N, C-alpha and C positions, 0 to 999 in steps of 0.2 A: 658269609658271603659276601659279607664289606670289602674282603681282601679279595674278591675278584677284580673290582672297581677300583681304577684309578684315580684318588684323592688330592693328589697333589693339583693346586693354585694353578704352577706354570704351564701342567699342560695340558689344560682349557684355554688357557691362555695365547698357547702354541698353535693348537685347534684352530682358534679363530683366525688368528694372525695367515695360516695357510689357508683354511675356507673362506675367508669372505670378501678379500679378489677372486677364488674363482666363482662364489657365490654373482657377485657383481659381474663378470666376463661373462658367465651362462646369462643373469638378465639379459644384458645386453643384445649376445648371440639371439635368443629366444625374441628378444624385441624387436630384432631385423625381420626373423619370420613372418613376426605377430604385423608387420608391417607391409609386406607381400601381400600375405592374405586378407588385412582388412581391407585396401587397398586394392586390391583387384577384386574382392567381393563385391564394390559397389559397380560393375562386370558382370553379375550373375554369377552361377554353377561352373560354366564350361571353363572360362579360361581359371576361375578360381580350383577347379576340379585340376586343370592342364597344366599348372604351375605345380598343384600339390604331388602329383604324380610324378610329373617329369623328377622333381624335388625327391621321391620316395629313392630313384636309381643313384641318382648322388651320392643321398644319406646313405645309399649302399659301400660307397667309396669313402665316404666321411669313417663310414663306423671301422671300415679296414683300417683306413687310416688311423683310426683314436688305438686300434690292435696295433698296430705296427709301435705308434711310438710306446702304447700302453707296455707292451712286450721289451721296449729297451727301456721303459723306467723300472722295470721290476731289477735290472742289471745298475743303471745309474742310480738308483734310490740306495742301494748296498753298497757299492761303491763310493757314492760321496757317501755314506755313513762311513765308510773303512777308509777317507782322506787321500781315494787314490783318482787326482781330475785327470790323471794322465788317460787310464779308461775308460771315464766318462767321455771324453773327447773321441775315444775311437768308435765307442757304441754310436754317438751321435751322426757320427760321418756312415758307417753304415745303415742306419738308421735312415737316413736321406738319401742314399744310393735306390735303398730299396722301394722307398716310397717313390718319388720321383719316377722310376723306371715302369709301376701300377701303375700310376698317373696316367702314363704315356698311353697305356694299352684304354685305359676309361676313355680317355680322349678322344682316342682314334672312334672307338663304338659308338659315341653319341653323334661323330662327324661325318660316318660312314651309313649305319644304320638307326638312325633314329626311331625311324618307321615303326620298323621291328619292334626296338625296346618298349617304345610306348603301345601298343600292341598286346606285349605280354600283361600293363597292368589296367588295359582298358578296350571297351569294344565299341563306344561312341564315339563316329568318327570326329567330330567337331573336338571335343575333348582331345583326342589323338595327335589332329592338326596343331592345336593349340601347344602340346607340350613338343612336336617338333621341333615349334619354332623356340620355345623354350629353350631347349635342345642346344641347336643352332650358335644359339647367342652369349649362352653358359659356359660353353665347353673350357673353356683356359680353364674355370674355377678347378677342373681336378689339378693342374699341376700346383696351384695355387696353393688348393687346399694341400696338398701332397707337399708342402713347406710348413706351413701353417699350422694343421694340429700336431703333427709329431713332434713339435719343434714347442711347440706350447706345453706338452702332455710332460717331454723329457724337462724342459724348464721347471714345471711345477716340481717335479721330483728331486728337487736341488735345489728346492726351496727357495727359488726364484718366480714370484707371481705374480708382481708391480706390471711388469713389461707385459705381457700378455694379455693385460687386462687396460692397460693403453692405450696398446694397439688398437683393442676392440672398440674402445672409447670414440676412437678419431674415426674408425670404421664404420660403428653405425649412425656418427652423426653425419659420415659422406652419403651413407646409405639414405638414411631419413631425409636429406634433400635432395639428390637424387633421384631418388623414386616420386618426390612431389612433383618432380619438373618433368620426369620423364615418361610416368604411369600417364599422368591427366595431360602431360603437354605445355607447360608454363612456362614464362619467360623467354618466350618466340622459339623453344622446341616444339616437333613435331607432337601429337598422342598418339603414343607407341604401346600403352596397355602392357600386354604381359611381356614382349619386347623390351618393354622399359623399364620393366621390373629386373628382366636377365641382364642387363647391360647393367644398370645400377650394381647389382650385387656383385659381377664382372670387376667392373672400377674402385668398387669399396675392398675387394678382395684384395687387389693390386698395391693399393696401397699398406693395406693390413702386412702381408706377405714384407715387403718393402721395409716396414718398420722392424719386424722380428728379425729380418736377418742383418740389417744395417746394424742393428743393436749388438747379435750373435755376435759377428762377424770384425765388428769394428769396436763395440762400448764397453761391452762384458768385460770384468776382470775377476771374476771366479772362476768358471770354466775357462777362460783366456782362448776360447776355438777361434782360429782365423781361417783366410779362405786356405793355405796351406795345406794346413789337416785336413780339408775336404778335397783335397789330392794323396794325402799321403795311404799309407799300409795302416788296414784296419785287421789284416785276416786273423791274427791273435782271439780278436771279438768273434770271429764266428761262433766259432764251435757253443761259448756259452749262451750267443745269440740266438742259435737255431736250439739248444738245448730249453732255453727258458722263454724266447720269445715266439717263436713259429708255433709252437699251442696256444698261448694269446693270439695270435694274428689270424691262424685256423678258424680257434674260436668263436673272436668278433664276427672275423668275417661269414662264418656260418649260420650265428646268429643273427646278423644282420642279408645275407640270405631270407632266411626264416622270416624276419620282419618283412621282407619285401613280399615273401609269400604270402604273409597275413595282409600287404596290401596288395596284393593282387584279387585274394578272396572278397575285399574288400571293396576294391576297383569295380569287380565283376557284379557288383550289388547296386552298381549305379552310380548316377550324379548328387543325386542329395547324399547315397548316407558317406559315399567320398567326402563334399563339403560338408558334412557332417561332423566327419571324421578330423578333419582339417581344422576345424574352428577349436571344436574340444580340446583338442592332443595341445597346441599350442599354450590353451592354459594350463593343461597339466603341464609341461616341459616349465612352465613360469610357476608353478605350485612346488615344484619339485628339485628347486635351484639350491635350497638352504640343504637336504642330503648330497646334492652330487657333490658341493665343496667340501662336505665334513669326508665325505667317502674319498677326495680329494686326499685329504687333512690324512685319515688313515693308513690310505696305502702308503703314504709317504714315512710319516711317522713310524711304524709298524716298521717297514721296512728299514729304515735308514736306523733302526732299536738292532734288528738282528744282524746288519751289517758290523756292530758293534760286539755282535755276539752274547746279548742282554734277552733270552727266549723269556727267560719267565715274565721281563717285564713288557715282551713284545704281547705275550698272550692276555696280560691282564688289558692291555691298550685294545687286543681285536675284542674283545667280551666290551670291553667300557664304547668302543663304538659300533658293536650291533647294537647295544641298549639307544645311544642316541638315536640309530636311523627309525629305531620305533617309534621312537616321539617325535623325527623329521614327518613320518609317514603317517602317523594318525593328523599333521598340522595341515600336511597336505589336502588332506580328505576334508578337514573341514574348509580350507580355502577354496576346493574345488565346490563344495558344496554351498556357500557363498555367494564366487566371482562368477561361477561360470552361467547363471541365469540372463544378468544382464550384459553378460557378451553376446550370449547367443541372442538375445533381442534387440542388440546393438545392428547384427546384421542384414543386410537386404536380401531376403533368402524367402523361398517357399516356406508353408507351415509343415509340408512333410519332412524339412529336412530340419527345421526348428525342431520337432517333436521325436527324430533319433535324434538331435544332438542330447537332446535331455534325456534320453535310453542309457545314452553310454557316459552320458556323463557321472548321472547313476552307480552305472558300474563301474566304473572308473575310481571313484572315491571309493570304493571298497579294495579293489585290488593296488592301487598307489602303495597301500598302506606294506604289503608285499612285494613292490617293485623296490618302495624303499630299502627292506633289510639284505634281499636277497643281489642288489646291487651296491650293496655296500660288503656285504662279501665276497661277491664275485670279481667287482673291479677296484677293489680296493685293499683290505687288507689280506685275503688268503692269495690273490694275485700278487702283491707285492710281498708277500712271505714268500715266495716262489711257487707257490702249489700250483701252477699252470696247466698240464694235465690232467689234473683231476678235473679243473674246472672246465675245461676244451671236452671233457667226457658228457659234463652235467649241463653244458651250455647245447652242445648237439640234443643229448639225448632227449631231454625233457620240452626242448622245443619242436623237433620232427616228428616228436613219438606223439604228444602229446596235444602240445597246443596245435599247431596245423592241422592236422586230420580231422580232429575233434571239432576246432575253427570251422573248417572247410563241413562236414557234417551237418554243423547247428546250421549253415547260411542255405545250402544247396540241396542238403537231403531232410531235412526236419524244419525247415524252415523255421526258426524259432524268432524271438525277436531280437533287436539288437542288443536289447541288454545281455541277453545270454549267449548271443554270437562273442562278444567283446570278451565278455569272461570268459569260457573256452580258450577264444585267441591267445589267452593271456594268461590260461592255467599256471605255465611252465614258473612262474614268478612264486607261487605259493607253494612246490615242489622243489623248487630249488633254494628256497628258504630255510625248510624244513631241512632238507640233504645237508645245506653246506652250514648250517648252526652244529649238527651232529659233528662236519669234520672239523670245525672249531673249538669245540669243545674235547675231542680224541689231540688233539694238538698233532697231530702227523702232518700239518701245513706251514709247519716252519722248516725253508730248507737254506739257511746261513750258507753262502759259497764267499762274500765277499772275503778277502786275505789283509 
């Protein structure tokens, strides 16, 4: 059994070197979202729900961006391991063209039909109006996210994790100050409330995107990507990109769409349920950042290893990362049970909303263990091993055939408690954990292609 696990001290040092900046960056990103939630929570459930549901649609594009970047990272991590820097540059060029084209479509939708989009998520007119206002101001974030998110994913795949962290830290600081000024109306500015939260996010994203672009195109000496490369040819990367990236993009988009369906189910259960979910979900994201960082390290390291043709070593790394994810999931469950009660009590919300939040907390503390393990396999080890088609089928099938119909039935037909509604909405975590663990053991996920 001991031979299945990596015992090399340097391996674990590398894991922490790659994981820690990602962990810290995710903490900062979540902190920005929590700031909006906490500050808008001072104005009650309507504005909190409006911004939360508007951000669900924005998150759909962010998930798509993660798919675009994650699909490219399947290629770049192995090309980097093989020492082919020119191929890495061409993949990045192709990736940015794809992400910005899709960003333009999403931005147009939020400017032209914001009311129709919000009606998908909510039925209460006050919540819809608040969300529409948030959309109109925050529309430019799609283009900015189309640069930041995929570029960050690819930079991590070539072991450049410090720059995205620095950019996030600066963005967080700006967002904190701007939220305080614009939401509540300090330093002579008007009290903009939800509009202030949206504007603060846009300005912070502009700063973050500028830092990443300037570094990537002017400063970086590892990839040496320059503006001329973005205008150059990258057609030879189209075929491998389509083969390995398109399943990732489809998988993440349909997974994001599935999460949107989950949000729709929750959104039509009322403002109290939406607010409770918004409060608890931020705490959950904060508690799972350790696993997200280690998942990133798992994907990068196994991808680099396969790029060098070391399949046996990649398998042992995969098993080790799976065990680490189990430990991270248990740790996250303990954190949620310890932290959520004081967090819930800190909000100025009705008792009904607090009661729902507590039920969601108990459900999440169980499901977060499976969330950690399936995330490690689907977004880390198996994905960067090139097993993207298998993962596409797993993501689509289990969410759309199990989680969404069962969650809908639990909320609208069986009228179960919030605990069981949430548990059934996330049941795909358990199924994917079992399914992908079997895949890992069979070793059919390793598709080294970089020469």
